[in-house]
N, C-alpha and C positions, 0 to 999 in steps of 0.2 A: 546577484544570484543568491548570495548568502542571506540577504534580507528576506527574499522570497521563501527560502527554506526555513528560516526562523518563524516567519508568519505561518507557514504551512504546519510546522510542528506545534505551534501554540494553538492553532485552530483544531488540529486533531486531538491534542491533549484535552482541551476544554470540552470537546465533543465527547470524548471517552469518559470524562469526569461525570457527565450527566448520565450516560448509559451504564457506566460501571463505576459506582462510587467507591468500591472497596479496593480495586486493583486497576486504576487508570494507567499505570506505567506499563503493565502487561498488555492492556488494550491498545495503547499507543504503538508499542512495538509490533503487535500483531497486525494492526491496520496498515501501518507503513510497509511492513513486509508483504502483505497481500497486495497492496497497490503496486508496489514495484514488481512483484512476481507476476501480476496480471500483464503488465506491459512487456516484460521480458519473455513471458510464455507465448505472447502473440508472435514473437519472432520464431520460436520453435514450431508453433502450429503452422505458420506460413511455410517454413522450410520443409516440414514433414509433408504437408499437402502438395507443395511444389515438386518435390522429388518423387511423389507417388508412393508414400509409405503405405504398404498394404496391411500392416499389422497395427491397428489403432491402440491395442493394449500396450505394445512396446512404446509407442509415442506417449501414452499416458504415464507409463512408468518413468520414462526419461524426464518428462515435465514434473512429475511428482518428486523425483530425486532432486531436480534443479530447484524446486520451491523449498524443499527442506534445507538444502545447503545454503541457499540465499537467505532464508529466515534465520538460520543459525549464525551466519556471518553478520547479518544486520543486527541481531540481538546483541552480539558482542560489541559491534561498532557503536550502536546507538546508546548503549548503557554507559560507555566511556565518554561520549561526546555531549550528551544531553544532561543538563542540570535539572533534575526532577523537582527539587525544592523550589527553584525559581519558577518553574511551570506551575507548581501547586499554588504559590503565592500570587502569580499572575491571574490564574483562574479564580482564585478566591476574591480578588479585587474587582472582578467583572460583575456586571448586573446579571440577573437571571435571564432577562430577555436576550442579552448578548451571548450568554452561554448556550441558550437554545439555538440562536443563529449559528453559533460555531458547530453545534451538533448537526444542523441541517447542512452546513457547508462541508462537514466531514463526510456525511453520506453522499453529498454531491461529488466530492473528490473520488469516492469509491466507485460511483457509477461512471464517472468520466474515465477512470482507469480501465474499467471493464469495456467500455465502448472503444477506447484506444487499442485494447488488446485485439478486439475483433477487426478494427480497421487495419492495424499493422499486419495481422494474419492474412487478411484479404489482399492487401497491397503486395506483400511478399509472394503470396500464392500466384497472383496474376502477373507479376514481373518475371517469374521463372518460366 
């Protein structure tokens, strides 16, 4: 599991390095935060739909607060756990074609997390 997370972080960092040359560290933390919040927001959306929440603005507010808290927590956690110099050297040693492949995989992870959010929301909604 740790090896998968390391590979996932390397792919996302190298993908951010192409898209955001000046601040890839912030891009890495943003993209990981959004991917995790997509999946966890699917649980909230399914629960709100399942219990019949009639005020969608309240649900959006709760999810927004959840995303902000999660992003703040992940920002602090990831900055302590990830060695950014190691990631910068790792990406510098990769060929340009491999960096482009990492960017495409990073976008693919983002899309997969969005699809998982929808799937989790539908699953929880129909189970309730």
